[in-house]
gemmi code that builds the backbone of each chain (N, CA, C; Angstrom):
import gemmi

chains = {
    "A": [
        ("UNK", (97.319, 100.070, 93.509), (95.977, 100.298, 92.691), (95.526, 98.998, 92.635)),
        ("UNK", (94.104, 98.597, 93.061), (93.579, 97.735, 92.913), (93.017, 97.324, 91.404)),
        ("UNK", (93.001, 96.304, 91.344), (92.406, 95.704, 90.057), (91.244, 96.082, 89.400)),
        ("UNK", (91.034, 96.536, 88.266), (89.601, 96.923, 87.890), (89.529, 96.073, 86.325)),
        ("UNK", (88.495, 95.466, 86.354), (87.960, 94.727, 85.038), (86.997, 95.260, 84.180)),
        ("UNK", (86.989, 95.481, 82.981), (86.072, 95.852, 82.017), (86.091, 94.606, 81.213)),
        ("UNK", (84.721, 94.278, 80.831), (84.489, 93.090, 80.199), (83.742, 93.514, 78.513)),
        ("UNK", (84.355, 93.321, 77.539), (83.579, 93.509, 76.377), (83.642, 92.263, 75.409)),
        ("UNK", (82.821, 92.264, 74.347), (82.711, 91.056, 73.418), (82.981, 91.555, 71.844)),
        ("UNK", (84.033, 90.601, 71.090), (84.499, 91.032, 69.878), (84.670, 89.810, 69.021)),
        ("UNK", (83.637, 89.614, 68.056), (83.861, 88.303, 67.130), (83.639, 87.292, 68.094)),
        ("UNK", (82.786, 87.145, 69.048), (82.805, 85.682, 69.784), (83.806, 85.560, 70.847)),
        ("UNK", (84.660, 86.498, 71.090), (85.508, 86.478, 72.185), (85.137, 87.542, 73.084)),
        ("UNK", (85.457, 86.975, 74.378), (84.903, 87.969, 75.575), (86.528, 88.248, 75.936)),
        ("UNK", (86.518, 89.716, 75.944), (87.941, 90.451, 76.391), (87.720, 90.981, 77.750)),
        ("UNK", (88.963, 90.619, 78.569), (88.650, 91.521, 79.918), (89.714, 92.079, 79.895)),
        ("UNK", (89.425, 93.645, 79.887), (90.679, 94.614, 79.924), (90.804, 95.058, 81.590)),
        ("UNK", (91.970, 94.511, 81.993), (92.376, 94.597, 83.200), (93.499, 95.919, 83.204)),
        ("UNK", (93.256, 96.187, 84.671), (93.807, 97.567, 84.884), (94.332, 97.238, 86.354)),
        ("UNK", (95.531, 97.890, 86.653), (96.210, 97.522, 88.154), (97.016, 96.610, 88.407)),
        ("UNK", (96.883, 95.839, 89.562), (97.758, 95.111, 90.319), (97.066, 93.657, 90.317)),
        ("UNK", (97.798, 92.580, 89.853), (97.054, 91.233, 90.108), (97.761, 90.628, 91.352)),
        ("UNK", (97.686, 90.674, 92.440), (98.311, 90.472, 93.801), (97.430, 89.701, 94.541)),
        ("UNK", (98.154, 89.265, 95.722), (97.034, 88.666, 96.863), (96.381, 89.822, 97.361)),
        ("UNK", (95.019, 89.673, 97.658), (94.446, 90.851, 98.157), (94.140, 92.003, 97.332)),
        ("UNK", (94.691, 92.051, 96.280), (94.446, 93.080, 95.378), (94.038, 93.207, 93.908)),
        ("UNK", (93.080, 91.753, 93.775), (92.765, 91.527, 92.503), (93.070, 90.051, 91.834)),
        ("UNK", (93.585, 89.282, 92.698), (93.772, 87.869, 92.281), (92.348, 87.209, 92.622)),
        ("UNK", (91.521, 87.608, 93.623), (90.239, 87.107, 93.774), (89.119, 87.643, 92.829)),
        ("UNK", (89.234, 88.946, 92.458), (88.399, 89.539, 91.338), (88.678, 88.717, 90.151)),
        ("UNK", (90.060, 88.543, 89.754), (90.070, 87.775, 88.380), (89.621, 86.335, 88.363)),
        ("UNK", (89.931, 85.649, 89.665), (89.217, 84.289, 89.803), (87.896, 84.420, 89.364)),
        ("UNK", (87.143, 85.218, 90.231), (85.598, 85.060, 90.338), (85.278, 85.728, 88.737)),
        ("UNK", (85.854, 86.689, 87.995), (85.607, 86.909, 86.821), (85.693, 85.822, 85.657)),
        ("UNK", (86.626, 85.201, 85.891), (86.825, 84.133, 84.944), (85.845, 82.801, 85.070)),
        ("UNK", (85.494, 82.618, 86.423), (84.566, 81.718, 86.824), (83.362, 81.963, 86.505)),
        ("UNK", (83.071, 83.109, 86.395), (81.711, 83.503, 86.048), (81.419, 83.526, 84.460)),
        ("UNK", (82.342, 83.761, 83.716), (82.783, 83.829, 82.271), (82.330, 82.212, 81.853)),
        ("UNK", (83.158, 81.456, 82.509), (83.331, 79.803, 82.011), (81.687, 79.437, 82.480)),
        ("UNK", (81.148, 79.531, 83.771), (79.941, 79.035, 84.192), (78.727, 79.646, 83.013)),
        ("UNK", (78.874, 80.445, 82.432), (77.964, 81.086, 81.466), (78.155, 80.423, 80.116)),
        ("UNK", (79.311, 79.558, 79.869), (79.780, 78.919, 78.767), (80.582, 79.777, 77.885)),
        ("UNK", (81.238, 80.674, 78.228), (81.903, 81.395, 77.360), (83.243, 80.439, 77.124)),
        ("UNK", (83.761, 80.358, 75.863), (84.654, 79.694, 75.642), (86.097, 80.243, 74.934)),
        ("UNK", (86.041, 81.491, 74.735), (86.947, 82.230, 74.089), (87.141, 83.444, 75.101)),
        ("UNK", (88.243, 83.421, 75.682), (88.475, 84.397, 76.818), (89.934, 85.127, 76.582)),
        ("UNK", (89.881, 86.323, 76.376), (91.198, 86.960, 76.193), (91.324, 87.905, 77.176)),
        ("UNK", (92.336, 87.718, 77.944), (92.842, 88.709, 79.101), (94.015, 89.675, 78.657)),
        ("UNK", (93.479, 90.744, 78.586), (94.223, 92.027, 77.972), (94.877, 92.774, 79.129)),
        ("UNK", (96.123, 92.620, 79.168), (96.906, 92.903, 80.548), (98.064, 94.384, 80.108)),
        ("UNK", (97.449, 95.027, 79.200), (98.558, 96.155, 79.059), (98.635, 97.194, 79.899)),
        ("UNK", (97.576, 97.300, 80.890), (97.375, 98.171, 81.947), (97.753, 97.144, 83.262)),
        ("UNK", (98.104, 96.272, 83.326), (98.684, 95.542, 84.612), (100.029, 95.757, 84.667)),
        ("UNK", (100.308, 96.402, 85.899), (101.624, 96.809, 85.931), (102.544, 96.167, 87.001)),
        ("UNK", (101.681, 95.045, 87.569), (102.104, 94.222, 88.806), (101.637, 92.901, 88.614)),
        ("UNK", (102.367, 91.853, 88.900), (101.444, 90.494, 89.310), (102.616, 89.886, 90.181)),
        ("UNK", (102.015, 89.122, 91.406), (102.807, 88.652, 92.288), (102.606, 87.006, 91.937)),
        ("UNK", (103.191, 86.241, 92.894), (103.142, 84.923, 92.674), (101.408, 84.401, 93.143)),
        ("UNK", (100.738, 84.959, 93.897), (99.388, 84.791, 93.837), (98.684, 85.225, 92.327)),
        ("UNK", (99.120, 86.273, 92.102), (98.372, 86.520, 90.526), (99.169, 85.608, 89.513)),
        ("UNK", (100.168, 85.105, 89.297), (100.465, 84.015, 88.502), (99.761, 82.834, 88.697)),
        ("UNK", (99.404, 82.428, 90.012), (98.628, 81.303, 90.351), (97.038, 81.640, 89.845)),
        ("UNK", (96.724, 82.855, 89.738), (95.364, 82.857, 89.578), (95.076, 82.757, 87.691)),
        ("UNK", (96.287, 83.153, 86.996), (96.308, 82.926, 85.659), (96.454, 81.661, 85.262)),
        ("UNK", (97.158, 80.761, 86.034), (97.470, 79.323, 85.744), (96.083, 78.932, 85.945)),
        ("UNK", (95.443, 79.134, 87.338), (94.227, 78.351, 87.476), (92.901, 78.718, 86.376)),
        ("UNK", (93.274, 80.017, 85.909), (92.260, 80.283, 84.937), (92.313, 79.349, 83.493)),
        ("UNK", (93.713, 79.257, 83.345), (94.103, 78.667, 82.266), (93.664, 77.084, 82.170)),
        ("UNK", (93.820, 76.535, 83.546), (93.388, 75.138, 83.658), (92.131, 74.868, 83.698)),
        ("UNK", (91.354, 75.827, 84.505), (89.901, 75.738, 84.631), (89.261, 76.105, 83.234)),
        ("UNK", (89.572, 76.858, 82.630), (89.369, 76.772, 81.237), (89.349, 75.750, 80.120)),
        ("UNK", (90.607, 75.062, 80.180), (90.844, 73.910, 79.464), (89.830, 72.694, 80.134)),
        ("UNK", (89.762, 72.600, 81.454), (88.972, 71.546, 81.735), (87.349, 71.706, 81.292)),
        ("UNK", (86.919, 72.853, 80.708), (85.894, 73.338, 80.308), (85.728, 73.455, 78.764)),
        ("UNK", (87.058, 72.767, 78.189), (87.000, 72.929, 76.662), (86.790, 74.382, 76.149)),
        ("UNK", (87.598, 75.277, 77.167), (87.548, 76.659, 76.912), (89.030, 77.170, 76.743)),
        ("UNK", (89.300, 78.470, 76.134), (90.550, 78.998, 76.225), (90.885, 80.275, 76.861)),
        ("UNK", (91.837, 80.415, 77.670), (92.241, 81.756, 78.159), (93.522, 82.043, 77.695)),
        ("UNK", (93.602, 83.342, 76.767), (94.830, 83.558, 76.045), (95.076, 84.884, 76.739)),
        ("UNK", (96.440, 85.555, 76.502), (96.828, 86.628, 77.051), (97.230, 87.868, 75.734)),
        ("UNK", (97.023, 89.076, 76.317), (97.361, 90.120, 75.398), (97.966, 91.268, 75.845)),
        ("UNK", (99.021, 91.764, 75.111), (99.773, 92.954, 75.445), (100.525, 92.772, 76.978)),
        ("UNK", (101.123, 92.156, 77.169), (102.088, 91.996, 78.571), (102.788, 93.419, 78.581)),
        ("UNK", (102.680, 93.820, 79.666), (103.731, 94.795, 80.200), (104.993, 94.196, 80.371)),
        ("UNK", (106.141, 94.879, 80.320), (107.287, 94.541, 80.636), (107.381, 93.848, 81.923)),
        ("UNK", (106.833, 94.403, 82.928), (107.266, 93.435, 84.094), (106.395, 92.157, 84.505)),
        ("UNK", (105.258, 92.220, 83.884), (104.439, 90.951, 83.938), (105.097, 89.839, 82.709)),
        ("UNK", (105.797, 90.324, 81.761), (106.590, 89.467, 80.671), (107.593, 88.961, 81.489)),
        ("UNK", (108.315, 89.721, 82.152), (109.463, 89.234, 82.957), (109.245, 88.428, 83.884)),
        ("UNK", (108.210, 88.554, 84.736), (107.763, 87.464, 85.668), (107.340, 86.010, 85.109)),
        ("UNK", (106.513, 86.073, 83.779), (106.196, 84.981, 83.056), (107.171, 84.133, 82.669)),
        ("UNK", (108.225, 84.979, 82.334), (109.482, 84.353, 81.695), (110.148, 83.471, 82.758)),
        ("UNK", (110.482, 84.470, 83.614), (111.550, 83.808, 85.026), (110.772, 82.447, 85.289)),
        ("UNK", (109.439, 82.540, 85.365), (108.644, 81.289, 85.939), (108.382, 80.364, 84.768)),
        ("UNK", (108.546, 80.554, 83.655), (108.571, 79.746, 82.442), (107.049, 79.444, 82.063)),
        ("UNK", (106.202, 80.479, 82.874), (104.833, 80.259, 82.290), (104.658, 80.995, 80.801)),
        ("UNK", (105.658, 81.577, 80.580), (105.721, 82.155, 79.002), (105.347, 81.154, 78.020)),
        ("UNK", (105.693, 80.072, 78.295), (105.602, 78.873, 77.336), (104.383, 78.233, 77.509)),
        ("UNK", (103.634, 78.527, 78.605), (102.417, 77.810, 78.707), (101.011, 78.406, 78.159)),
        ("UNK", (101.061, 79.909, 78.174), (99.967, 80.545, 77.520), (100.249, 80.848, 76.184)),
        ("UNK", (99.156, 81.155, 75.293), (99.149, 81.830, 74.171), (99.234, 83.353, 74.515)),
        ("UNK", (100.254, 83.796, 74.019), (100.206, 85.339, 74.235), (100.525, 86.237, 72.651)),
        ("UNK", (99.736, 87.149, 73.111), (99.877, 88.191, 71.795), (100.116, 89.376, 72.179)),
        ("UNK", (100.585, 90.140, 71.078), (100.783, 91.759, 70.923), (99.553, 92.394, 70.361)),
        ("UNK", (98.964, 91.767, 69.397), (98.164, 92.243, 68.699), (96.811, 91.836, 68.903)),
        ("UNK", (95.597, 92.969, 69.051), (94.472, 92.306, 69.698), (93.850, 91.396, 68.306)),
        ("UNK", (93.740, 92.001, 67.205), (93.046, 91.252, 66.173), (93.626, 90.056, 65.872)),
        ("UNK", (94.875, 89.844, 65.936), (95.706, 88.471, 65.958), (94.892, 87.777, 66.987)),
        ("UNK", (95.077, 88.024, 67.942), (94.480, 87.339, 69.056), (93.158, 86.601, 69.110)),
        ("UNK", (92.132, 87.816, 68.660), (91.092, 87.475, 68.356), (90.851, 86.175, 67.154)),
        ("UNK", (91.503, 86.708, 66.065), (91.771, 85.729, 64.959), (92.222, 84.188, 65.430)),
        ("UNK", (93.093, 84.169, 66.479), (93.355, 82.882, 66.998), (92.355, 81.941, 67.493)),
        ("UNK", (91.145, 82.337, 67.838), (90.312, 81.532, 68.605), (89.253, 80.753, 67.380)),
        ("UNK", (89.615, 81.192, 66.398), (88.764, 80.497, 65.247), (89.282, 79.125, 64.711)),
    ],
    "B": [
        ("UNK", (97.003, 92.502, 105.568), (98.070, 92.556, 104.593), (98.719, 93.948, 104.327)),
        ("UNK", (98.209, 94.896, 105.610), (98.732, 96.176, 105.486), (100.282, 96.297, 105.919)),
        ("UNK", (100.869, 95.299, 106.529), (102.392, 95.124, 106.697), (102.988, 94.803, 105.593)),
        ("UNK", (102.470, 93.921, 104.623), (103.195, 93.661, 103.542), (103.175, 94.767, 102.677)),
        ("UNK", (102.197, 95.582, 102.493), (102.468, 96.982, 101.734), (103.485, 97.882, 102.177)),
        ("UNK", (103.582, 97.860, 103.632), (104.519, 98.630, 104.483), (105.976, 98.089, 104.034)),
        ("UNK", (106.284, 96.981, 103.899), (107.518, 96.274, 103.603), (107.787, 96.601, 102.468)),
        ("UNK", (107.172, 96.199, 101.611), (107.042, 96.564, 99.953), (107.291, 97.740, 99.825)),
        ("UNK", (106.820, 99.120, 100.402), (107.136, 100.283, 100.275), (108.431, 100.740, 100.942)),
        ("UNK", (108.805, 100.334, 101.987), (110.129, 100.383, 102.354), (111.290, 99.848, 101.482)),
        ("UNK", (111.053, 98.617, 100.903), (111.934, 98.056, 99.974), (112.119, 99.071, 98.692)),
        ("UNK", (111.014, 99.671, 98.283), (111.101, 100.264, 97.214), (111.856, 101.513, 97.485)),
        ("UNK", (111.576, 102.217, 98.714), (112.674, 103.344, 98.937), (113.977, 103.153, 99.165)),
        ("UNK", (114.311, 101.891, 99.433), (115.882, 101.259, 99.818), (116.253, 101.128, 98.418)),
        ("UNK", (115.757, 100.803, 97.452), (116.360, 100.620, 95.797), (116.462, 101.741, 95.354)),
        ("UNK", (115.397, 102.452, 95.424), (115.763, 104.042, 94.906), (116.663, 104.773, 95.455)),
        ("UNK", (116.850, 104.730, 96.927), (117.997, 105.436, 97.411), (119.288, 104.932, 96.913)),
        ("UNK", (119.312, 103.827, 96.721), (120.508, 102.832, 96.361), (120.963, 103.025, 94.900)),
        ("UNK", (120.020, 103.742, 94.037), (120.287, 104.038, 92.566), (119.889, 102.944, 91.683)),
        ("UNK", (119.277, 101.698, 92.182), (118.955, 100.687, 91.219), (118.088, 101.162, 90.177)),
        ("UNK", (118.124, 100.562, 88.927), (117.273, 100.995, 87.762), (115.616, 100.586, 87.993)),
        ("UNK", (114.642, 100.989, 87.190), (113.399, 100.566, 87.480), (113.284, 99.180, 87.637)),
        ("UNK", (113.950, 98.327, 86.623), (113.673, 97.018, 86.564), (114.241, 96.136, 87.757)),
        ("UNK", (115.475, 96.514, 88.317), (116.111, 96.147, 89.309), (115.434, 96.484, 90.523)),
        ("UNK", (114.930, 97.604, 90.594), (114.145, 98.116, 91.634), (112.818, 97.013, 92.015)),
        ("UNK", (111.975, 96.940, 90.802), (111.050, 96.226, 90.768), (111.340, 94.554, 91.119)),
        ("UNK", (112.307, 94.087, 90.835), (112.641, 92.671, 91.179), (112.800, 92.551, 92.614)),
        ("UNK", (113.616, 93.493, 93.167), (113.693, 93.374, 94.625), (112.873, 93.712, 95.575)),
        ("UNK", (112.161, 94.749, 94.834), (111.033, 94.925, 95.829), (109.699, 93.894, 96.034)),
        ("UNK", (109.862, 93.049, 94.622), (108.764, 92.181, 94.539), (109.380, 90.936, 95.284)),
        ("UNK", (110.687, 90.534, 95.376), (111.076, 89.577, 96.310), (110.789, 89.451, 97.596)),
        ("UNK", (110.932, 91.153, 97.809), (110.983, 91.491, 99.472), (109.366, 91.210, 99.689)),
        ("UNK", (108.534, 91.738, 98.712), (107.262, 91.411, 99.003), (106.534, 90.037, 99.150)),
        ("UNK", (107.261, 89.172, 98.521), (106.817, 87.843, 98.282), (107.488, 87.000, 99.725)),
        ("UNK", (108.558, 87.497, 100.192), (108.805, 87.199, 101.593), (108.234, 87.592, 102.455)),
        ("UNK", (107.517, 88.852, 102.584), (106.783, 89.439, 103.802), (105.308, 88.641, 103.632)),
        ("UNK", (104.878, 88.346, 102.489), (103.626, 87.665, 102.201), (103.806, 86.135, 102.809)),
        ("UNK", (104.970, 85.718, 102.640), (105.020, 84.412, 103.155), (105.313, 83.992, 104.523)),
        ("UNK", (105.950, 85.349, 105.140), (105.799, 85.592, 106.793), (104.585, 85.604, 107.212)),
        ("UNK", (103.643, 86.171, 106.675), (102.287, 86.472, 107.171), (101.451, 85.295, 107.066)),
        ("UNK", (101.589, 84.912, 105.710), (100.486, 83.761, 105.603), (101.073, 82.404, 105.941)),
        ("UNK", (102.373, 82.006, 105.388), (102.753, 80.800, 105.522), (103.441, 80.632, 106.831)),
        ("UNK", (104.370, 81.552, 107.453), (104.952, 81.554, 108.783), (103.970, 81.772, 109.809)),
        ("UNK", (103.465, 83.084, 110.002), (102.516, 83.220, 110.970), (100.967, 82.754, 110.702)),
        ("UNK", (100.793, 82.100, 109.822), (99.490, 81.540, 109.542), (98.146, 82.834, 109.886)),
        ("UNK", (98.535, 83.861, 109.423), (97.559, 84.997, 109.324), (97.221, 85.331, 110.893)),
        ("UNK", (97.910, 84.750, 111.997), (97.488, 84.811, 113.417), (97.743, 86.303, 113.487)),
        ("UNK", (96.920, 87.052, 113.812), (97.084, 88.511, 114.254), (98.195, 88.796, 115.550)),
        ("UNK", (98.167, 87.644, 116.250), (98.871, 87.847, 117.397), (100.415, 87.735, 117.132)),
        ("UNK", (100.828, 87.240, 116.010), (102.010, 87.225, 115.623), (102.692, 88.184, 114.698)),
        ("UNK", (103.873, 88.420, 114.812), (104.411, 89.651, 114.464), (105.513, 89.306, 113.229)),
        ("UNK", (105.414, 90.104, 112.174), (106.861, 89.906, 111.156), (107.553, 90.904, 111.499)),
        ("UNK", (108.925, 90.839, 111.208), (109.827, 92.022, 111.496), (110.487, 91.880, 110.091)),
        ("UNK", (111.187, 93.358, 109.794), (111.664, 93.523, 108.454), (112.872, 94.946, 108.933)),
        ("UNK", (114.054, 94.637, 108.459), (115.102, 95.328, 108.528), (115.788, 95.463, 107.127)),
        ("UNK", (116.191, 96.711, 107.103), (116.599, 97.316, 105.492), (118.103, 97.855, 105.894)),
        ("UNK", (118.996, 97.291, 104.951), (120.309, 98.162, 105.063), (120.940, 98.263, 103.616)),
        ("UNK", (121.700, 99.330, 103.393), (122.456, 99.598, 102.496), (123.890, 99.783, 103.009)),
        ("UNK", (124.882, 98.719, 102.974), (125.996, 98.685, 103.412), (127.138, 99.339, 102.360)),
        ("UNK", (126.680, 99.855, 101.262), (127.554, 100.449, 100.131), (127.942, 99.448, 99.369)),
        ("UNK", (127.847, 97.973, 99.495), (128.301, 97.106, 98.657), (127.027, 96.260, 98.355)),
        ("UNK", (125.804, 96.156, 99.149), (124.808, 95.334, 98.925), (123.725, 95.939, 99.952)),
        ("UNK", (122.271, 95.756, 99.114), (121.337, 95.629, 100.056), (120.829, 94.576, 100.739)),
        ("UNK", (120.639, 94.678, 102.046), (120.471, 93.331, 102.907), (119.086, 93.847, 103.627)),
        ("UNK", (118.025, 92.664, 103.245), (116.732, 92.854, 103.713), (116.573, 91.641, 104.830)),
        ("UNK", (116.332, 91.833, 105.807), (115.945, 90.692, 106.517), (114.466, 90.873, 106.950)),
        ("UNK", (113.623, 89.652, 106.738), (112.360, 89.070, 107.136), (112.292, 88.163, 108.124)),
        ("UNK", (111.834, 88.439, 109.233), (111.343, 87.384, 110.065), (109.815, 86.847, 110.766)),
        ("UNK", (109.372, 85.893, 111.009), (108.024, 85.525, 111.204), (108.312, 84.590, 112.582)),
        ("UNK", (107.277, 84.473, 113.071), (107.054, 83.698, 114.370), (106.549, 82.340, 114.324)),
        ("UNK", (106.245, 81.811, 113.022), (105.868, 80.724, 112.686), (106.508, 79.441, 113.157)),
        ("UNK", (106.225, 78.173, 112.751), (107.008, 76.971, 112.922), (108.013, 76.422, 112.118)),
        ("UNK", (108.600, 77.574, 111.070), (109.683, 77.446, 110.425), (109.337, 76.599, 108.988)),
        ("UNK", (110.347, 76.632, 108.447), (110.296, 75.874, 107.067), (111.551, 75.322, 106.415)),
        ("UNK", (111.359, 74.341, 105.756), (112.710, 73.565, 104.977), (112.545, 73.975, 103.634)),
        ("UNK", (113.848, 75.033, 103.230), (113.633, 75.334, 102.056), (114.042, 74.316, 100.888)),
        ("UNK", (114.504, 73.283, 101.521), (114.946, 72.136, 100.520), (113.736, 71.353, 100.288)),
        ("UNK", (112.623, 71.627, 100.947), (111.499, 70.585, 100.543), (110.408, 71.418, 99.589)),
        ("UNK", (110.891, 72.452, 99.350), (110.140, 73.083, 98.513), (110.231, 72.788, 97.086)),
        ("UNK", (108.871, 72.415, 96.574), (109.014, 71.835, 95.022), (109.541, 72.684, 93.983)),
        ("UNK", (110.185, 72.215, 92.895), (110.556, 73.036, 91.830), (109.417, 73.507, 91.194)),
        ("UNK", (108.996, 74.868, 91.043), (107.881, 74.992, 90.062), (108.022, 75.010, 88.671)),
        ("UNK", (109.490, 74.947, 88.145), (109.854, 74.881, 86.747), (109.795, 73.329, 86.394)),
        ("UNK", (109.565, 72.552, 87.242), (109.272, 71.302, 87.009), (107.988, 70.955, 86.093)),
        ("UNK", (108.015, 70.017, 85.091), (106.911, 70.093, 84.441), (105.617, 69.586, 84.995)),
        ("UNK", (105.859, 68.667, 85.866), (104.623, 68.323, 86.774), (104.187, 69.571, 87.685)),
        ("UNK", (104.809, 70.600, 88.199), (104.604, 71.615, 88.800), (104.135, 72.965, 88.021)),
        ("UNK", (104.114, 72.937, 86.802), (104.339, 74.153, 86.093), (102.937, 74.610, 86.101)),
        ("UNK", (101.712, 73.784, 86.165), (100.561, 74.444, 86.274), (99.837, 74.100, 87.614)),
        ("UNK", (100.610, 74.309, 88.437), (100.096, 74.653, 89.834), (99.917, 75.774, 90.108)),
        ("UNK", (98.696, 76.155, 91.188), (98.354, 77.495, 91.268), (99.459, 78.147, 92.466)),
        ("UNK", (100.062, 77.475, 92.996), (100.836, 77.990, 94.076), (102.239, 77.559, 94.000)),
        ("UNK", (103.129, 77.893, 94.878), (104.440, 77.447, 95.044), (105.437, 78.112, 94.230)),
        ("UNK", (105.378, 79.490, 93.877), (106.345, 80.193, 93.188), (106.946, 81.203, 93.892)),
        ("UNK", (106.801, 81.564, 95.127), (107.129, 82.839, 96.061), (108.465, 82.586, 96.181)),
        ("UNK", (109.121, 81.505, 96.715), (110.543, 81.334, 97.174), (111.347, 81.339, 95.801)),
        ("UNK", (110.684, 80.773, 94.826), (111.397, 80.593, 93.549), (111.586, 82.224, 93.101)),
        ("UNK", (110.539, 82.911, 92.926), (110.737, 84.423, 92.587), (111.919, 85.049, 93.512)),
        ("UNK", (111.873, 84.894, 94.582), (112.756, 85.423, 95.552), (114.150, 85.056, 95.297)),
        ("UNK", (114.502, 83.810, 95.250), (115.761, 83.281, 94.665), (116.334, 83.897, 93.231)),
        ("UNK", (115.193, 84.024, 92.413), (115.510, 84.419, 90.888), (115.865, 86.023, 90.814)),
        ("UNK", (115.451, 86.683, 91.835), (115.650, 88.142, 91.762), (116.483, 88.716, 92.683)),
        ("UNK", (117.231, 87.808, 93.588), (118.166, 88.462, 94.440), (119.417, 87.533, 94.045)),
        ("UNK", (120.739, 87.942, 94.641), (121.753, 87.535, 94.649), (122.172, 86.140, 95.630)),
        ("UNK", (121.539, 86.777, 96.801), (121.936, 85.543, 97.923), (120.539, 85.722, 98.804)),
        ("UNK", (120.238, 84.513, 99.133), (119.016, 84.262, 99.831), (119.146, 83.070, 101.187)),
        ("UNK", (119.398, 83.658, 102.329), (119.629, 82.668, 103.420), (118.719, 82.530, 104.181)),
        ("UNK", (118.197, 81.375, 104.656), (117.208, 80.812, 105.831), (117.943, 80.561, 106.939)),
        ("UNK", (117.289, 81.036, 108.080), (117.909, 80.527, 109.552), (116.778, 80.284, 110.434)),
        ("UNK", (116.423, 79.126, 111.086), (115.291, 78.507, 111.744), (115.690, 79.508, 112.986)),
        ("UNK", (114.630, 80.156, 113.447), (114.382, 80.769, 114.832), (113.893, 79.717, 115.800)),
        ("UNK", (113.652, 79.947, 116.816), (112.866, 79.390, 117.778), (111.823, 79.993, 118.559)),
        ("UNK", (110.683, 80.414, 118.016), (110.174, 79.892, 117.033), (110.352, 80.961, 115.734)),
        ("UNK", (109.996, 80.370, 114.376), (110.068, 81.475, 113.162), (111.211, 80.822, 112.238)),
        ("UNK", (111.144, 81.816, 111.375), (112.169, 81.800, 110.347), (112.471, 83.146, 110.081)),
        ("UNK", (114.130, 82.985, 109.620), (114.711, 84.395, 109.351), (114.941, 84.176, 107.748)),
        ("UNK", (114.527, 85.084, 107.222), (115.145, 85.239, 105.729), (115.785, 86.437, 105.371)),
        ("UNK", (117.199, 86.184, 104.866), (118.030, 87.329, 104.422), (118.110, 87.405, 103.006)),
        ("UNK", (117.814, 88.619, 102.560), (117.928, 88.697, 101.080), (118.856, 89.708, 100.928)),
        ("UNK", (119.824, 89.451, 99.851), (121.050, 90.290, 99.598), (120.976, 90.533, 98.001)),
        ("UNK", (121.070, 91.838, 97.716), (121.345, 92.380, 96.427), (122.585, 92.943, 96.316)),
        ("UNK", (123.367, 92.466, 95.549), (124.811, 93.193, 95.421), (124.647, 94.674, 94.572)),
        ("UNK", (125.131, 95.328, 94.775), (125.118, 96.622, 94.139), (126.317, 96.806, 93.197)),
        ("UNK", (126.099, 97.129, 91.799), (127.326, 97.260, 90.736), (127.799, 98.591, 91.364)),
        ("UNK", (129.124, 98.546, 91.191), (129.662, 100.062, 91.470), (128.966, 101.060, 90.663)),
        ("UNK", (128.740, 100.684, 89.427), (128.163, 102.074, 88.692), (126.585, 102.423, 89.005)),
        ("UNK", (126.065, 101.351, 89.470), (124.917, 101.679, 89.897), (124.540, 101.960, 91.508)),
        ("UNK", (125.755, 102.008, 92.157), (125.402, 102.048, 93.496), (125.674, 103.618, 93.838)),
        ("UNK", (124.360, 104.356, 94.396), (124.593, 105.757, 94.579), (125.108, 105.766, 96.058)),
        ("UNK", (126.333, 105.970, 96.288), (126.882, 106.423, 97.782), (126.088, 106.974, 98.627)),
        ("UNK", (125.428, 108.071, 98.085), (124.694, 109.248, 98.920), (123.473, 108.713, 99.507)),
        ("UNK", (122.906, 107.280, 98.862), (121.892, 106.766, 99.163), (122.043, 105.614, 100.431)),
        ("UNK", (123.522, 105.507, 100.659), (123.621, 104.519, 101.968), (123.080, 104.758, 103.168)),
        ("UNK", (122.301, 103.827, 103.730), (121.535, 104.228, 104.759), (122.022, 103.072, 105.923)),
        ("UNK", (121.706, 103.875, 106.982), (121.784, 103.110, 108.336), (120.669, 102.088, 108.466)),
        ("UNK", (121.015, 100.717, 109.120), (119.948, 99.996, 109.136), (118.513, 100.557, 109.769)),
        ("UNK", (117.445, 100.234, 109.234), (116.396, 100.614, 109.603), (115.489, 99.067, 110.078)),
        ("UNK", (114.778, 99.439, 110.875), (113.696, 98.294, 111.490), (112.455, 98.463, 111.392)),
        ("UNK", (111.601, 97.514, 110.988), (110.121, 97.701, 110.997), (109.549, 96.503, 111.495)),
        ("UNK", (108.746, 96.614, 112.898), (108.226, 95.593, 113.321), (106.861, 95.659, 113.278)),
        ("UNK", (106.313, 94.772, 112.656), (104.619, 94.962, 112.226), (103.985, 93.775, 112.332)),
        ("UNK", (102.563, 93.858, 112.747), (101.861, 92.686, 112.451), (101.211, 92.316, 111.203)),
    ],
}
model = gemmi.Model(1)
for chain_id, residues in chains.items():
    chain = gemmi.Chain(chain_id)
    for i, (resn, *xyz) in enumerate(residues, 1):
        res = gemmi.Residue()
        res.name, res.seqid = resn, gemmi.SeqId(i, " ")
        for name, pos in zip(("N", "CA", "C"), xyz):
            atom = gemmi.Atom()
            atom.name, atom.element = name, gemmi.Element(name[0])
            atom.pos, atom.b_iso = gemmi.Position(*pos), 0.0
            res.add_atom(atom)
        chain.add_residue(res)
    model.add_chain(chain)
structure = gemmi.Structure()
structure.add_model(model)
structure.setup_entities()
């Protein structure tokens, strides 16, 4: 299943609800474009909701890292919400779990941007 | 990338037939997918004239998956450690690391031309479904 992205705003935070796979050719480019679009528009608080992302590969991990660093360079923040077990597993193995701010609760995640 | 999806699906069939649980099946299939992506992109350089090969075997003790490409070869010792602090925020370079993390043995062999990657997952006695033991299967695909 390819990646679908729905965007919503809540309390000054742009939430991207992602669903599907973030892999080479199946979502990593979509994610890159979505993040770049938000940052170019001046969004500073971006929350990636990954509760329906059931698969991520090394290319997808690279896109998450690129989103994180691109945001930092623009004084913006990209944080992660609701990791599935498989995505959490891959982030832990690659030590990226220590890089991102990761939340299980949306309200808590949104509050963290303030 | 159709060949990558084909190889990934074959790996999933192999792990499920061997009785691996969902987590282990995911890890093996993901490692195989990463190997196939590497073969297509880095090995063959996305050259449609070059093929990747894939074979899958359950010998009752291990799952043995072999992925080959027709590229210029790679030196696994020269791959930077993606866990090193200076590499942690790099956008690439995690594929081989994931393969090594998720499998019990990974062997590289230089072909002329190309690279052969042999991926081995040992089966625990409790998790080994002998009925799922397969004869070797080969996939040759572009």
